Every structure is written in structure tokens, then in C-alpha cells.
PAZAPA-4460 file (N, C-alpha, C; in steps of 0.05 Angstrom, whole numbers, plus 32768, in hexadecimal, padded with zeros to 4 digits):
% residues 78
    n_x    n_y    n_z   ca_x   ca_y   ca_z    c_x    c_y    c_z   seq   type   mol
   8A44   88ED   8830   8A38   88E5   8820   8A33   88FF   8807     1      M     A
   8A47   8903   87FE   8A38   8923   87E9   8A2A   891A   87D9     2      N     A
   8A0A   8936   87D0   8A00   8935   87C0   8A04   8926   87A3     3      T     A
   8A1C   8927   8799   8A29   8911   877C   8A24   88FE   8785     4      T     A
   8A2F   88F3   8795   8A33   88DB   878E   8A14   88CA   879E     5      T     A
   8A06   88D4   87B3   89E6   88CD   87B3   89DD   88CA   8796     6      T     A
   89DC   88E2   8786   89D3   88E8   8766   89D7   88CD   8759     7      V     A
   89F3   88C2   875F   89FE   88B0   8745   8A01   8892   874C     8      R     A
   89F1   8890   8767   89F0   8875   8778   89C7   8873   8764     9      R     A
   89BB   8892   876A   8999   888E   8765   899F   887E   874D    10      L     A
   89B4   8897   873E   89B3   8895   8725   89BD   8872   8719    11      A     A
   89CF   8861   8727   89D0   8847   872A   89BD   8838   8728    12      G     A
   89A7   8837   873A   898C   882D   873F   8984   8829   872C    13      A     A
   897B   8841   8725   8968   884E   8709   8973   8838   86EF    14      L     A
   898B   883B   86F0   8999   8829   86DB   8999   8810   86D8    15      V     A
   899C   8805   86EF   8995   87EE   86F5   897E   87ED   86F7    16      V     A
   896C   87F5   86F7   8953   87EE   86EB   8944   87E7   86D7    17      I     A
   8951   87F6   86C8   894A   87FF   869C   895A   87E6   869E    18      G     A
   8978   87E5   86A9   8981   87D2   869D   8970   87BB   869B    19      A     A
   8963   879E   86AB   8958   878D   86B0   8945   8791   86A9    20      L     A
   8933   879C   86A8   8919   87AB   869C   8925   87A9   8679    21      N     A
   8937   87B7   866D   893A   87B1   865B   893E   8793   864D    22      W     A
   8957   8786   8662   894F   8769   8664   893E   8759   865C    23      G     A
   8922   8752   866B   8915   874C   8671   88FD   8746   865A    24      L     A
   8904   876F   8646   88F7   8764   862E   88FC   875A   861B    25      V     A
   8916   8764   861A   891E   8748   860A   892D   872C   860C    26      A     A
   8924   8726   8627   8924   86FF   8623   890B   86FA   862F    27      I     A
   88F7   8706   8637   88E0   86FD   8639   88C0   8711   8635    28      A     A
   88CC   8723   8622   88B4   8737   8612   88A3   8745   8631    29      E     A
   88BA   8753   8641   88AA   874F   8660   88B1   876C   8666    30      F     A
   88A4   8785   866E   88B4   8799   8672   889A   87A1   868F    31      D     A
   88AF   8796   869F   88AE   879E   86BB   888F   87B6   86C7    32      L     A
   88A8   87CA   86BA   889D   87E6   86BB   887F   87EA   86B4    33      V     A
   887F   87E4   86A0   885E   87E6   8693   8853   87D3   869E    34      A     A
   8858   87B6   86AA   8846   879D   86CA   8842   87AA   86DC    35      T     A
   884A   87BA   86E2   885B   87C6   870F   883D   87DF   8704    36      I     A
   883A   87F1   86E0   8829   87F9   86ED   880B   87EB   86DB    37      F     A
   8805   87DA   86E0   87F0   87D1   86D1   87EA   87D4   86B9    38      G     A
   87FF   87D1   86AA   87F8   87D3   8686   8802   87BE   8683    39      L     A
   8802   87AC   8658   8810   87A7   8654   8827   87B0   864D    40      E     A
   882E   879A   8639   8854   879F   862F   8841   87AB   8613    41      F     A
   8856   87BD   8617   885F   87DC   85FA   8841   87F2   8609    42      G     A
   883A   87F2   8614   8828   8808   861D   882E   881A   8635    43      E     A
   8832   8829   8633   8839   8849   863E   8827   8858   8653    44      T     A
   882C   8861   866F   8819   8884   8671   8830   888C   8676    45      N     A
   8821   88A4   868E   8834   88B6   8696   884D   88AB   86AA    46      A     A
   883B   8898   86BC   8850   888A   86CC   8860   8875   86BB    47      A     A
   8865   8872   86A7   8883   8861   869D   8880   886A   8690    48      T     A
   8880   887C   867F   889A   88A5   8677   889E   88A6   868B    49      R     A
   8899   88AC   86A1   88A4   88C3   86BF   88C3   88A3   86BD    50      L     A
   88BE   8885   86C5   88CE   887B   86C5   88EF   8877   86AC    51      V     A
   88E3   8876   869B   88E6   8870   8686   88F8   888F   8679    52      Y     A
   88EF   889B   8686   8903   88B3   8685   892A   88C6   8691    53      G     A
   8911   88B9   86AA   8925   88B5   86D0   893A   88A1   86BA    54      L     A
   8937   8894   86B5   8959   8877   86B5   8959   8886   86A5    55      V     A
   894F   8897   8683   895F   88A2   8677   8971   88BA   8683    56      G     A
   8964   88CC   868F   8972   88D3   86A0   8990   88C5   86A6    57      L     A
   8981   88B1   86B8   89A1   88A4   86D5   89B2   889C   86C3    58      S     A
   89B0   88A0   86A2   89BC   8894   8698   89D2   889F   8693    59      G     A
   89C4   88BC   8682   89CD   88CF   867D   89E5   88DC   868C    60      I     A
   89D7   88E2   86B2   89FA   88E4   86C0   8A07   88D2   86D0    61      V     A
   89FB   88C0   86C3   8A16   889E   86C7   8A2D   88A9   86BC    62      L     A
   8A27   88AD   8697   8A31   88AD   867F   8A4B   88CB   868E    63      A     A
   8A3B   88DB   8690   8A4A   88F7   868B   8A66   88F6   86B3    64      A     A
   8A52   88EA   86C4   8A5D   88EC   86DB   8A7B   88D6   86D6    65      T     A
   8A79   88C8   86CC   8A86   88A5   86CA   8AA3   88B3   86BF    66      S     A
   8AA2   88C5   86AF   8AAA   88D7   8695   8AC7   88E4   86AE    67      F     A
   8ABF   88E9   86C4   8AC6   8903   86D5   8AD8   88F1   86CF    68      A     A
   8AFC   890E   86D4   8B18   890E   86D0   8B16   8901   86FE    69      P     A
   8B20   88E8   86FC   8B1D   88D7   870E   8B1C   88E5   872B    70      A     A
   8B45   88FA   872F   8B41   8907   8748   8B28   8921   874C    71      A     A
   8B1C   8929   8735   8B01   8939   8737   8AEB   891F   873B    72      R     A
   8AE9   8913   873F   8AD4   8901   874F   8ADC   88EB   8765    73      R     A
   8AF1   88F6   8762   8AF0   88ED   8788   8B0C   8905   8793    74      E     A
   8AFC   8919   878D   8AF6   8935   879C   8AD7   8929   87A2    75      A     A
   8AD6   8932   8791   8AAE   8935   8794   8AA4   8921   87AB    76      H     A
   8AAE   8909   87AC   8AB3   88F6   87C7   8AAB   88FD   87E1    77      A     A
   8AB3   8912   87D6   8ACA   890F   8800   8ABB   8924   87FC    78      H     A
***
């Protein structure tokens, strides 16, 4: 497995975490990330901002690499 694949998989996992968190916010007004760090809904600290930032960066990584030509993606995968 090459570095690009590893980065994309990590980014994918973080995007799923972010999507699930936003789903919980929409459905139940519950922020799992804030709760994990001992905060109330809507509160942030350095740790939660880091998590949210990594989720956002992961979305950018996936968006940028998902639309690369298929031949280039396949070449990097091997």
C-alpha cells in the first residue's frame, strides 16, 4: 500500500466520523466530538478544533484526489 492510499483511507475515516457527528447534531442536537472531550454542545477547545480541522482537511484531500483521472489514480495505487 502506498502513501497516497494510506492518506486517502485515513481521510476517508475522518470524513465518515465528521459525517456521523453532523448527523447526530442534526437529528439529536448531540455533538459527539464535544462530548468525548468533556464539553457541552456548541463548546469548543483546542482539541475539538483540531478534530474539526482534520475532518475539514480530510474532505479537501478526498475532493482533490477523487477527481483525478482514473489512470493516474490507478498508477499511484500500485
